Backbone atoms as SQL, in Angstrom:
CREATE TABLE atoms (id INTEGER PRIMARY KEY, chain TEXT, resi INTEGER, resn TEXT, atom TEXT, x REAL, y REAL, z REAL);
INSERT INTO atoms VALUES
  (1, 'A', 1, 'MET', 'N', 50.654, -134.475, 67.520),
  (2, 'A', 1, 'MET', 'CA', 49.591, -133.647, 67.773),
  (3, 'A', 1, 'MET', 'C', 49.458, -133.491, 69.412),
  (4, 'A', 2, 'LYS', 'N', 49.251, -134.163, 70.329),
  (5, 'A', 2, 'LYS', 'CA', 49.775, -133.786, 71.649),
  (6, 'A', 2, 'LYS', 'C', 50.900, -132.993, 71.844),
  (7, 'A', 3, 'THR', 'N', 51.610, -133.633, 71.393),
  (8, 'A', 3, 'THR', 'CA', 53.209, -132.833, 71.789),
  (9, 'A', 3, 'THR', 'C', 53.080, -131.711, 71.299),
  (10, 'A', 4, 'ARG', 'N', 52.464, -130.811, 70.169),
  (11, 'A', 4, 'ARG', 'CA', 52.517, -130.025, 69.696),
  (12, 'A', 4, 'ARG', 'C', 51.627, -128.655, 70.701),
  (13, 'A', 5, 'ILE', 'N', 50.460, -129.697, 71.387),
  (14, 'A', 5, 'ILE', 'CA', 49.667, -128.999, 71.875),
  (15, 'A', 5, 'ILE', 'C', 50.298, -128.441, 73.367),
  (16, 'A', 6, 'LEU', 'N', 51.267, -129.376, 73.594),
  (17, 'A', 6, 'LEU', 'CA', 51.536, -129.200, 74.744),
  (18, 'A', 6, 'LEU', 'C', 52.826, -128.158, 74.703),
  (19, 'A', 7, 'LEU', 'N', 53.515, -128.098, 73.560),
  (20, 'A', 7, 'LEU', 'CA', 54.736, -127.082, 73.484),
  (21, 'A', 7, 'LEU', 'C', 54.004, -125.909, 73.382),
  (22, 'A', 8, 'SER', 'N', 52.825, -125.864, 72.800),
  (23, 'A', 8, 'SER', 'CA', 52.189, -124.775, 72.836),
  (24, 'A', 8, 'SER', 'C', 51.685, -123.768, 74.024),
  (25, 'A', 9, 'LEU', 'N', 51.430, -124.930, 74.806),
  (26, 'A', 9, 'LEU', 'CA', 50.841, -124.488, 76.431),
  (27, 'A', 9, 'LEU', 'C', 52.377, -123.896, 77.083),
  (28, 'A', 10, 'VAL', 'N', 53.174, -124.834, 77.267),
  (29, 'A', 10, 'VAL', 'CA', 54.537, -124.248, 77.665),
  (30, 'A', 10, 'VAL', 'C', 55.211, -122.616, 77.229),
  (31, 'A', 11, 'LEU', 'N', 55.086, -122.830, 76.053),
  (32, 'A', 11, 'LEU', 'CA', 55.365, -121.266, 75.533),
  (33, 'A', 11, 'LEU', 'C', 54.731, -120.337, 75.884),
  (34, 'A', 12, 'THR', 'N', 53.131, -120.185, 75.855),
  (35, 'A', 12, 'THR', 'CA', 52.351, -119.559, 76.080),
  (36, 'A', 12, 'THR', 'C', 52.447, -118.838, 77.460),
  (37, 'A', 13, 'ALA', 'N', 52.798, -120.010, 78.283),
  (38, 'A', 13, 'ALA', 'CA', 53.070, -119.595, 79.471),
  (39, 'A', 13, 'ALA', 'C', 54.466, -118.869, 80.104),
  (40, 'A', 14, 'SER', 'N', 55.112, -119.527, 79.461),
  (41, 'A', 14, 'SER', 'CA', 56.411, -118.773, 79.691),
  (42, 'A', 14, 'SER', 'C', 56.633, -117.432, 79.221),
  (43, 'A', 15, 'VAL', 'N', 55.713, -116.838, 77.959),
  (44, 'A', 15, 'VAL', 'CA', 55.835, -115.287, 77.363),
  (45, 'A', 15, 'VAL', 'C', 55.067, -114.636, 78.491),
  (46, 'A', 16, 'VAL', 'N', 53.841, -115.650, 78.853),
  (47, 'A', 16, 'VAL', 'CA', 52.894, -114.928, 80.125),
  (48, 'A', 16, 'VAL', 'C', 53.708, -114.367, 81.248),
  (49, 'A', 17, 'GLY', 'N', 54.461, -115.595, 81.714),
  (50, 'A', 17, 'GLY', 'CA', 55.225, -115.374, 83.057),
  (51, 'A', 17, 'GLY', 'C', 56.659, -114.012, 82.898),
  (52, 'A', 18, 'CYS', 'N', 57.017, -113.732, 81.690),
  (53, 'A', 18, 'CYS', 'CA', 57.937, -113.201, 81.794),
  (54, 'A', 18, 'CYS', 'C', 57.396, -111.556, 81.086),
  (55, 'A', 19, 'ALA', 'N', 55.907, -111.314, 81.160),
  (56, 'A', 19, 'ALA', 'CA', 55.590, -110.217, 80.850),
  (57, 'A', 19, 'ALA', 'C', 55.611, -108.959, 81.868),
  (58, 'A', 20, 'ALA', 'N', 55.576, -108.004, 81.801),
  (59, 'A', 20, 'ALA', 'CA', 55.869, -106.861, 82.802),
  (60, 'A', 20, 'ALA', 'C', 54.130, -106.872, 83.634),
  (61, 'A', 21, 'ARG', 'N', 54.401, -106.923, 85.203),
  (62, 'A', 21, 'ARG', 'CA', 53.520, -106.926, 85.930),
  (63, 'A', 21, 'ARG', 'C', 52.763, -105.473, 85.837),
  (64, 'A', 22, 'SER', 'N', 51.417, -105.390, 85.291),
  (65, 'A', 22, 'SER', 'CA', 50.894, -103.792, 84.985),
  (66, 'A', 22, 'SER', 'C', 50.604, -103.514, 86.612),
  (67, 'A', 23, 'ALA', 'N', 50.793, -102.341, 87.031),
  (68, 'A', 23, 'ALA', 'CA', 50.370, -101.708, 88.609),
  (69, 'A', 23, 'ALA', 'C', 50.387, -100.336, 88.738),
  (70, 'A', 24, 'ARG', 'N', 49.665, -100.312, 90.120),
  (71, 'A', 24, 'ARG', 'CA', 49.190, -98.936, 90.271),
  (72, 'A', 24, 'ARG', 'C', 50.146, -98.390, 91.177),
  (73, 'A', 25, 'ILE', 'N', 50.650, -96.748, 91.005),
  (74, 'A', 25, 'ILE', 'CA', 52.168, -96.555, 91.285),
  (75, 'A', 25, 'ILE', 'C', 51.796, -96.264, 93.056),
  (76, 'A', 26, 'ALA', 'N', 50.525, -96.444, 93.712),
  (77, 'A', 26, 'ALA', 'CA', 50.369, -96.212, 94.957),
  (78, 'A', 26, 'ALA', 'C', 50.498, -97.320, 95.930),
  (79, 'A', 27, 'GLU', 'N', 50.055, -98.656, 94.557),
  (80, 'A', 27, 'GLU', 'CA', 50.341, -100.272, 95.288),
  (81, 'A', 27, 'GLU', 'C', 51.676, -100.325, 95.345),
  (82, 'A', 28, 'ILE', 'N', 52.565, -99.922, 94.372),
  (83, 'A', 28, 'ILE', 'CA', 54.043, -100.171, 93.795),
  (84, 'A', 28, 'ILE', 'C', 55.004, -99.631, 95.355),
  (85, 'A', 29, 'LYS', 'N', 54.282, -98.581, 95.670),
  (86, 'A', 29, 'LYS', 'CA', 54.871, -97.692, 97.037),
  (87, 'A', 29, 'LYS', 'C', 54.797, -98.192, 98.327),
  (88, 'A', 30, 'GLN', 'N', 53.346, -98.800, 98.302),
  (89, 'A', 30, 'GLN', 'CA', 52.889, -99.339, 99.703),
  (90, 'A', 30, 'GLN', 'C', 53.450, -100.742, 99.945),
  (91, 'A', 31, 'ASN', 'N', 53.768, -101.330, 98.775),
  (92, 'A', 31, 'ASN', 'CA', 54.630, -102.894, 98.955),
  (93, 'A', 31, 'ASN', 'C', 55.936, -102.962, 97.792),
  (94, 'A', 32, 'PRO', 'N', 56.309, -102.289, 98.270),
  (95, 'A', 32, 'PRO', 'CA', 57.804, -102.129, 96.893),
  (96, 'A', 32, 'PRO', 'C', 58.380, -103.925, 97.220),
  (97, 'A', 33, 'GLY', 'N', 58.450, -104.542, 98.302),
  (98, 'A', 33, 'GLY', 'CA', 58.510, -105.724, 98.574),
  (99, 'A', 33, 'GLY', 'C', 58.182, -106.727, 97.276),
  (100, 'A', 34, 'ARG', 'N', 57.208, -106.685, 97.212),
  (101, 'A', 34, 'ARG', 'CA', 56.275, -107.259, 96.351),
  (102, 'A', 34, 'ARG', 'C', 56.522, -107.389, 94.938),
  (103, 'A', 35, 'TYR', 'N', 57.339, -106.253, 94.542),
  (104, 'A', 35, 'TYR', 'CA', 57.759, -105.960, 92.933),
  (105, 'A', 35, 'TYR', 'C', 59.577, -105.620, 92.593),
  (106, 'A', 36, 'ASP', 'N', 59.968, -105.867, 93.790),
  (107, 'A', 36, 'ASP', 'CA', 61.782, -105.598, 93.935),
  (108, 'A', 36, 'ASP', 'C', 62.480, -106.114, 92.595),
  (109, 'A', 37, 'ASP', 'N', 62.843, -105.558, 92.121),
  (110, 'A', 37, 'ASP', 'CA', 63.834, -106.326, 91.057),
  (111, 'A', 37, 'ASP', 'C', 63.042, -107.493, 89.952),
  (112, 'A', 38, 'ARG', 'N', 61.712, -106.828, 89.894),
  (113, 'A', 38, 'ARG', 'CA', 60.747, -107.557, 88.854),
  (114, 'A', 38, 'ARG', 'C', 60.474, -106.491, 88.019),
  (115, 'A', 39, 'SER', 'N', 59.950, -106.840, 86.663),
  (116, 'A', 39, 'SER', 'CA', 59.495, -106.413, 85.898),
  (117, 'A', 39, 'SER', 'C', 58.015, -105.524, 86.110),
  (118, 'A', 40, 'VAL', 'N', 57.774, -104.348, 85.538),
  (119, 'A', 40, 'VAL', 'CA', 56.635, -103.630, 86.271),
  (120, 'A', 40, 'VAL', 'C', 56.065, -102.730, 85.062),
  (121, 'A', 41, 'SER', 'N', 54.858, -102.652, 84.504),
  (122, 'A', 41, 'SER', 'CA', 54.416, -101.243, 84.042),
  (123, 'A', 41, 'SER', 'C', 53.548, -100.523, 84.828),
  (124, 'A', 42, 'VAL', 'N', 53.789, -99.257, 84.256),
  (125, 'A', 42, 'VAL', 'CA', 52.872, -98.311, 84.447),
  (126, 'A', 42, 'VAL', 'C', 52.542, -97.569, 83.546),
  (127, 'A', 43, 'THR', 'N', 51.428, -96.701, 83.759),
  (128, 'A', 43, 'THR', 'CA', 50.992, -95.828, 82.599),
  (129, 'A', 43, 'THR', 'C', 50.459, -94.539, 83.186),
  (130, 'A', 44, 'GLY', 'N', 50.912, -93.074, 82.772),
  (131, 'A', 44, 'GLY', 'CA', 50.289, -92.341, 83.398),
  (132, 'A', 44, 'GLY', 'C', 51.340, -90.712, 82.345),
  (133, 'A', 45, 'ILE', 'N', 50.770, -89.794, 83.465),
  (134, 'A', 45, 'ILE', 'CA', 51.601, -88.683, 82.559),
  (135, 'A', 45, 'ILE', 'C', 52.777, -88.082, 83.349),
  (136, 'A', 46, 'VAL', 'N', 53.737, -87.560, 82.240),
  (137, 'A', 46, 'VAL', 'CA', 54.902, -87.052, 82.739),
  (138, 'A', 46, 'VAL', 'C', 55.026, -85.939, 83.658),
  (139, 'A', 47, 'THR', 'N', 55.467, -85.772, 84.346),
  (140, 'A', 47, 'THR', 'CA', 54.998, -84.784, 85.668),
  (141, 'A', 47, 'THR', 'C', 56.572, -83.814, 85.433),
  (142, 'A', 48, 'SER', 'N', 57.442, -83.851, 85.422),
  (143, 'A', 48, 'SER', 'CA', 58.871, -83.635, 85.294),
  (144, 'A', 48, 'SER', 'C', 59.848, -84.283, 84.291),
  (145, 'A', 49, 'ALA', 'N', 60.682, -83.652, 83.742),
  (146, 'A', 49, 'ALA', 'CA', 61.805, -84.758, 83.252),
  (147, 'A', 49, 'ALA', 'C', 63.092, -83.975, 83.255),
  (148, 'A', 50, 'TRP', 'N', 64.362, -84.216, 84.221),
  (149, 'A', 50, 'TRP', 'CA', 65.713, -83.394, 84.062),
  (150, 'A', 50, 'TRP', 'C', 66.879, -84.461, 83.743),
  (151, 'A', 51, 'SER', 'N', 67.698, -84.098, 83.756),
  (152, 'A', 51, 'SER', 'CA', 68.972, -84.959, 83.555),
  (153, 'A', 51, 'SER', 'C', 70.255, -84.363, 84.293),
  (154, 'A', 52, 'VAL', 'N', 71.501, -84.918, 84.315),
  (155, 'A', 52, 'VAL', 'CA', 72.499, -84.246, 85.304),
  (156, 'A', 52, 'VAL', 'C', 73.828, -84.430, 84.370),
  (157, 'A', 53, 'PRO', 'N', 74.189, -83.174, 83.749),
  (158, 'A', 53, 'PRO', 'CA', 75.630, -82.776, 83.092),
  (159, 'A', 53, 'PRO', 'C', 76.611, -84.286, 83.087),
  (160, 'A', 54, 'LEU', 'N', 76.871, -84.735, 82.025),
  (161, 'A', 54, 'LEU', 'CA', 78.216, -85.499, 82.099),
  (162, 'A', 54, 'LEU', 'C', 78.077, -87.060, 82.796),
  (163, 'A', 55, 'ILE', 'N', 76.690, -87.479, 83.195),
  (164, 'A', 55, 'ILE', 'CA', 75.836, -88.519, 83.608),
  (165, 'A', 55, 'ILE', 'C', 75.100, -89.165, 82.315),
  (166, 'A', 56, 'PRO', 'N', 75.311, -90.499, 81.897),
  (167, 'A', 56, 'PRO', 'CA', 74.269, -90.710, 80.607),
  (168, 'A', 56, 'PRO', 'C', 72.928, -91.199, 81.268),
  (169, 'A', 57, 'TYR', 'N', 72.537, -90.734, 82.506),
  (170, 'A', 57, 'TYR', 'CA', 71.162, -91.160, 82.972),
  (171, 'A', 57, 'TYR', 'C', 70.339, -90.072, 82.597),
  (172, 'A', 58, 'LYS', 'N', 69.119, -90.323, 82.466),
  (173, 'A', 58, 'LYS', 'CA', 67.903, -89.227, 82.434),
  (174, 'A', 58, 'LYS', 'C', 66.803, -89.479, 83.499),
  (175, 'A', 59, 'PHE', 'N', 66.054, -88.876, 83.908),
  (176, 'A', 59, 'PHE', 'CA', 65.048, -89.052, 84.707),
  (177, 'A', 59, 'PHE', 'C', 64.175, -88.179, 84.706),
  (178, 'A', 60, 'TYR', 'N', 62.799, -88.859, 85.037),
  (179, 'A', 60, 'TYR', 'CA', 61.508, -88.512, 84.791),
  (180, 'A', 60, 'TYR', 'C', 60.621, -88.959, 85.689),
  (181, 'A', 61, 'LYS', 'N', 59.430, -88.321, 86.147),
  (182, 'A', 61, 'LYS', 'CA', 58.789, -88.509, 87.228),
  (183, 'A', 61, 'LYS', 'C', 57.206, -88.989, 86.226),
  (184, 'A', 62, 'VAL', 'N', 56.412, -90.013, 86.583),
  (185, 'A', 62, 'VAL', 'CA', 55.201, -90.235, 86.100),
  (186, 'A', 62, 'VAL', 'C', 54.024, -90.366, 87.199),
  (187, 'A', 63, 'ASP', 'N', 53.162, -90.305, 86.697),
  (188, 'A', 63, 'ASP', 'CA', 52.290, -90.078, 87.726),
  (189, 'A', 63, 'ASP', 'C', 50.748, -90.491, 87.126),
  (190, 'A', 64, 'ASP', 'N', 50.019, -91.342, 87.571),
  (191, 'A', 64, 'ASP', 'CA', 49.008, -92.377, 87.212),
  (192, 'A', 64, 'ASP', 'C', 47.944, -91.937, 87.892),
  (193, 'A', 65, 'GLY', 'N', 47.757, -90.774, 88.608),
  (194, 'A', 65, 'GLY', 'CA', 46.810, -90.843, 89.478),
  (195, 'A', 65, 'GLY', 'C', 46.430, -90.903, 90.784),
  (196, 'A', 66, 'SER', 'N', 47.450, -92.302, 91.291),
  (197, 'A', 66, 'SER', 'CA', 47.443, -92.790, 92.576),
  (198, 'A', 66, 'SER', 'C', 48.734, -92.572, 93.116),
  (199, 'A', 67, 'GLY', 'N', 49.587, -91.671, 92.238),
  (200, 'A', 67, 'GLY', 'CA', 50.898, -91.635, 93.052),
  (201, 'A', 67, 'GLY', 'C', 51.715, -91.150, 91.988),
  (202, 'A', 68, 'GLU', 'N', 53.091, -91.011, 92.712),
  (203, 'A', 68, 'GLU', 'CA', 54.173, -90.466, 91.337),
  (204, 'A', 68, 'GLU', 'C', 55.466, -91.320, 91.899),
  (205, 'A', 69, 'ILE', 'N', 56.009, -91.774, 90.645),
  (206, 'A', 69, 'ILE', 'CA', 57.418, -92.299, 90.637),
  (207, 'A', 69, 'ILE', 'C', 58.724, -92.233, 89.531),
  (208, 'A', 70, 'THR', 'N', 59.502, -91.853, 90.117),
  (209, 'A', 70, 'THR', 'CA', 60.608, -91.659, 89.479),
  (210, 'A', 70, 'THR', 'C', 60.956, -92.793, 88.348),
  (211, 'A', 71, 'VAL', 'N', 61.408, -92.432, 87.231),
  (212, 'A', 71, 'VAL', 'CA', 61.915, -93.369, 86.131),
  (213, 'A', 71, 'VAL', 'C', 63.537, -92.959, 86.010),
  (214, 'A', 72, 'LEU', 'N', 64.124, -94.083, 85.804),
  (215, 'A', 72, 'LEU', 'CA', 65.608, -93.805, 85.376),
  (216, 'A', 72, 'LEU', 'C', 65.829, -94.161, 83.807),
  (217, 'A', 73, 'ALA', 'N', 66.217, -93.221, 82.600),
  (218, 'A', 73, 'ALA', 'CA', 66.522, -93.892, 81.607),
  (219, 'A', 73, 'ALA', 'C', 67.793, -94.046, 81.195),
  (220, 'A', 74, 'GLY', 'N', 68.352, -94.831, 80.687),
  (221, 'A', 74, 'GLY', 'CA', 69.525, -94.746, 80.426),
  (222, 'A', 74, 'GLY', 'C', 69.706, -94.719, 78.786),
  (223, 'A', 75, 'ASP', 'N', 68.947, -95.104, 77.799),
  (224, 'A', 75, 'ASP', 'CA', 69.192, -94.618, 76.501),
  (225, 'A', 75, 'ASP', 'C', 69.062, -93.666, 75.947),
  (226, 'A', 76, 'GLY', 'N', 68.702, -92.699, 76.725),
  (227, 'A', 76, 'GLY', 'CA', 68.675, -91.176, 76.088),
  (228, 'A', 76, 'GLY', 'C', 66.778, -90.877, 75.527),
  (229, 'A', 77, 'ARG', 'N', 66.111, -91.668, 75.920),
  (230, 'A', 77, 'ARG', 'CA', 64.859, -91.526, 75.576),
  (231, 'A', 77, 'ARG', 'C', 63.997, -90.886, 76.560),
  (232, 'A', 78, 'THR', 'N', 63.968, -89.608, 76.635),
  (233, 'A', 78, 'THR', 'CA', 63.128, -89.145, 77.822),
  (234, 'A', 78, 'THR', 'C', 62.114, -88.313, 77.406),
  (235, 'A', 79, 'PRO', 'N', 60.889, -88.397, 77.611),
  (236, 'A', 79, 'PRO', 'CA', 59.678, -87.777, 77.195),
  (237, 'A', 79, 'PRO', 'C', 59.620, -86.543, 78.238),
  (238, 'A', 80, 'THR', 'N', 58.749, -85.476, 77.386),
  (239, 'A', 80, 'THR', 'CA', 58.972, -84.413, 78.242),
  (240, 'A', 80, 'THR', 'C', 57.374, -84.475, 78.807),
  (241, 'A', 81, 'LYS', 'N', 57.504, -82.823, 79.568),
  (242, 'A', 81, 'LYS', 'CA', 56.334, -82.909, 80.990),
  (243, 'A', 81, 'LYS', 'C', 55.132, -82.968, 79.733),
  (244, 'A', 82, 'GLY', 'N', 53.781, -83.639, 80.711),
  (245, 'A', 82, 'GLY', 'CA', 52.944, -83.924, 80.058),
  (246, 'A', 82, 'GLY', 'C', 52.464, -84.787, 79.076),
  (247, 'A', 83, 'ALA', 'N', 53.629, -85.117, 78.430),
  (248, 'A', 83, 'ALA', 'CA', 53.409, -86.807, 77.914),
  (249, 'A', 83, 'ALA', 'C', 52.424, -87.711, 78.276),
  (250, 'A', 84, 'ARG', 'N', 51.718, -88.625, 77.847),
  (251, 'A', 84, 'ARG', 'CA', 51.179, -89.829, 78.256),
  (252, 'A', 84, 'ARG', 'C', 52.306, -90.824, 77.957),
  (253, 'A', 85, 'VAL', 'N', 52.537, -91.551, 78.916),
  (254, 'A', 85, 'VAL', 'CA', 53.658, -92.468, 78.694),
  (255, 'A', 85, 'VAL', 'C', 53.250, -94.033, 79.285),
  (256, 'A', 86, 'ARG', 'N', 53.466, -95.098, 78.695),
  (257, 'A', 86, 'ARG', 'CA', 53.899, -96.252, 79.226),
  (258, 'A', 86, 'ARG', 'C', 55.023, -96.853, 79.585),
  (259, 'A', 87, 'VAL', 'N', 55.503, -97.164, 80.519),
  (260, 'A', 87, 'VAL', 'CA', 56.788, -96.975, 80.843),
  (261, 'A', 87, 'VAL', 'C', 56.985, -98.692, 81.733),
  (262, 'A', 88, 'LYS', 'N', 57.839, -99.356, 80.952),
  (263, 'A', 88, 'LYS', 'CA', 58.340, -101.105, 81.341),
  (264, 'A', 88, 'LYS', 'C', 59.706, -101.102, 82.138),
  (265, 'A', 89, 'GLY', 'N', 59.676, -101.449, 83.083),
  (266, 'A', 89, 'GLY', 'CA', 61.208, -101.974, 83.312),
  (267, 'A', 89, 'GLY', 'C', 61.183, -102.455, 84.676),
  (268, 'A', 90, 'ARG', 'N', 62.340, -102.513, 85.403),
  (269, 'A', 90, 'ARG', 'CA', 62.326, -103.336, 86.628),
  (270, 'A', 90, 'ARG', 'C', 62.428, -102.355, 87.749),
  (271, 'A', 91, 'LEU', 'N', 61.994, -102.572, 89.074),
  (272, 'A', 91, 'LEU', 'CA', 61.410, -101.725, 90.101),
  (273, 'A', 91, 'LEU', 'C', 63.169, -101.878, 90.734),
  (274, 'A', 92, 'GLU', 'N', 63.177, -101.040, 91.028),
  (275, 'A', 92, 'GLU', 'CA', 64.644, -100.850, 92.308),
  (276, 'A', 92, 'GLU', 'C', 64.981, -99.714, 92.987),
  (277, 'A', 93, 'ASP', 'N', 65.503, -100.153, 94.392),
  (278, 'A', 93, 'ASP', 'CA', 65.547, -98.935, 94.840),
  (279, 'A', 93, 'ASP', 'C', 67.193, -99.066, 95.846),
  (280, 'A', 94, 'VAL', 'N', 67.405, -97.430, 95.915),
  (281, 'A', 94, 'VAL', 'CA', 68.746, -97.325, 96.158),
  (282, 'A', 94, 'VAL', 'C', 68.865, -98.279, 97.722),
  (283, 'A', 95, 'ALA', 'N', 68.346, -97.863, 99.009),
  (284, 'A', 95, 'ALA', 'CA', 68.846, -98.462, 100.050),
  (285, 'A', 95, 'ALA', 'C', 67.388, -98.931, 100.575),
  (286, 'A', 96, 'THR', 'N', 67.433, -99.620, 101.663),
  (287, 'A', 96, 'THR', 'CA', 66.151, -99.905, 102.166),
  (288, 'A', 96, 'THR', 'C', 66.496, -99.358, 103.793),
  (289, 'A', 97, 'LEU', 'N', 65.529, -98.621, 104.215),
  (290, 'A', 97, 'LEU', 'CA', 65.781, -98.345, 106.065),
  (291, 'A', 97, 'LEU', 'C', 64.742, -98.365, 106.587),
  (292, 'A', 98, 'GLY', 'N', 64.807, -98.918, 107.456),
  (293, 'A', 98, 'GLY', 'CA', 63.793, -99.361, 108.618),
  (294, 'A', 98, 'GLY', 'C', 62.684, -99.579, 108.221),
  (295, 'A', 99, 'GLY', 'N', 63.068, -100.607, 107.146),
  (296, 'A', 99, 'GLY', 'CA', 61.858, -101.203, 105.933),
  (297, 'A', 99, 'GLY', 'C', 61.020, -100.542, 105.341),
  (298, 'A', 100, 'ASN', 'N', 61.575, -98.917, 105.218),
  (299, 'A', 100, 'ASN', 'CA', 61.025, -97.848, 104.064),
  (300, 'A', 100, 'ASN', 'C', 62.030, -97.719, 103.085),
  (301, 'A', 101, 'SER', 'N', 61.533, -98.318, 101.587),
  (302, 'A', 101, 'SER', 'CA', 62.266, -97.849, 100.396),
  (303, 'A', 101, 'SER', 'C', 63.006, -96.547, 100.573),
  (304, 'A', 102, 'ILE', 'N', 64.265, -96.713, 100.185),
  (305, 'A', 102, 'ILE', 'CA', 65.116, -94.850, 99.695),
  (306, 'A', 102, 'ILE', 'C', 65.515, -94.920, 98.168),
  (307, 'A', 103, 'GLY', 'N', 64.985, -94.064, 97.473),
  (308, 'A', 103, 'GLY', 'CA', 65.244, -93.721, 96.254),
  (309, 'A', 103, 'GLY', 'C', 64.536, -95.036, 95.236),
  (310, 'A', 104, 'LEU', 'N', 63.689, -94.858, 95.677),
  (311, 'A', 104, 'LEU', 'CA', 62.761, -96.074, 94.903),
  (312, 'A', 104, 'LEU', 'C', 62.092, -95.899, 93.144),
  (313, 'A', 105, 'HIS', 'N', 62.849, -96.479, 92.329),
  (314, 'A', 105, 'HIS', 'CA', 62.610, -95.804, 90.918),
  (315, 'A', 105, 'HIS', 'C', 62.268, -97.246, 89.946),
  (316, 'A', 106, 'ILE', 'N', 62.321, -96.965, 89.013),
  (317, 'A', 106, 'ILE', 'CA', 61.848, -97.881, 87.560),
  (318, 'A', 106, 'ILE', 'C', 63.146, -97.718, 86.632),
  (319, 'A', 107, 'ARG', 'N', 63.836, -98.671, 86.501),
  (320, 'A', 107, 'ARG', 'CA', 64.765, -98.592, 85.502),
  (321, 'A', 107, 'ARG', 'C', 64.395, -99.040, 84.464),
  (322, 'A', 108, 'GLN', 'N', 64.154, -97.835, 83.498),
  (323, 'A', 108, 'GLN', 'CA', 63.203, -98.162, 82.330),
  (324, 'A', 108, 'GLN', 'C', 63.616, -99.467, 81.094),
  (325, 'A', 109, 'THR', 'N', 63.399, -99.910, 80.935),
  (326, 'A', 109, 'THR', 'CA', 63.545, -101.004, 79.562),
  (327, 'A', 109, 'THR', 'C', 62.714, -100.715, 78.501),
  (328, 'A', 110, 'ASP', 'N', 61.151, -100.104, 78.316),
  (329, 'A', 110, 'ASP', 'CA', 60.618, -99.853, 77.396),
  (330, 'A', 110, 'ASP', 'C', 59.805, -98.569, 77.531),
  (331, 'A', 111, 'LEU', 'N', 59.821, -97.876, 76.327),
  (332, 'A', 111, 'LEU', 'CA', 58.998, -96.041, 76.949),
  (333, 'A', 111, 'LEU', 'C', 58.036, -96.414, 75.603),
  (334, 'A', 112, 'ASP', 'N', 56.911, -96.432, 75.801),
  (335, 'A', 112, 'ASP', 'CA', 55.153, -96.465, 74.841),
  (336, 'A', 112, 'ASP', 'C', 54.941, -94.904, 75.357),
  (337, 'A', 113, 'PHE', 'N', 54.496, -93.985, 73.730),
  (338, 'A', 113, 'PHE', 'CA', 53.927, -93.175, 74.004),
  (339, 'A', 113, 'PHE', 'C', 52.560, -93.348, 73.717),
  (340, 'A', 114, 'GLN', 'N', 51.375, -92.888, 74.773),
  (341, 'A', 114, 'GLN', 'CA', 50.016, -92.904, 74.292),
  (342, 'A', 114, 'GLN', 'C', 49.334, -91.744, 73.830),
  (343, 'A', 115, 'SER', 'N', 48.500, -92.105, 73.337),
  (344, 'A', 115, 'SER', 'CA', 47.404, -91.004, 72.734),
  (345, 'A', 115, 'SER', 'C', 46.400, -90.696, 73.717),
  (346, 'A', 116, 'TYR', 'N', 45.824, -89.548, 73.754),
  (347, 'A', 116, 'TYR', 'CA', 44.881, -89.136, 74.821),
  (348, 'A', 116, 'TYR', 'C', 43.458, -89.838, 74.302);
């Protein structure tokens, strides 16, 4: 009985530890090191979406009211401008120069469309 309870607590803690951390975009941009190479989740409105011919990635920007961030989608699912979405993925940047992140973006792992 005690073993079963302990096992349940360990499994619950591991699932919670693996969950994407929900954050405001302004917070992510102000302190990217806190979220670097970690799973994050943001909810907001898509302000633009685009792709580059012959490259398998698509990009879109999400604004949550505190700021805007670029999302890199590799699976072909790209929401249209004006869609309300919840994006989960890993925070990455292209480079860091003088302590500032260059090319800060979320590499999408999951996309959910939200209703208004």
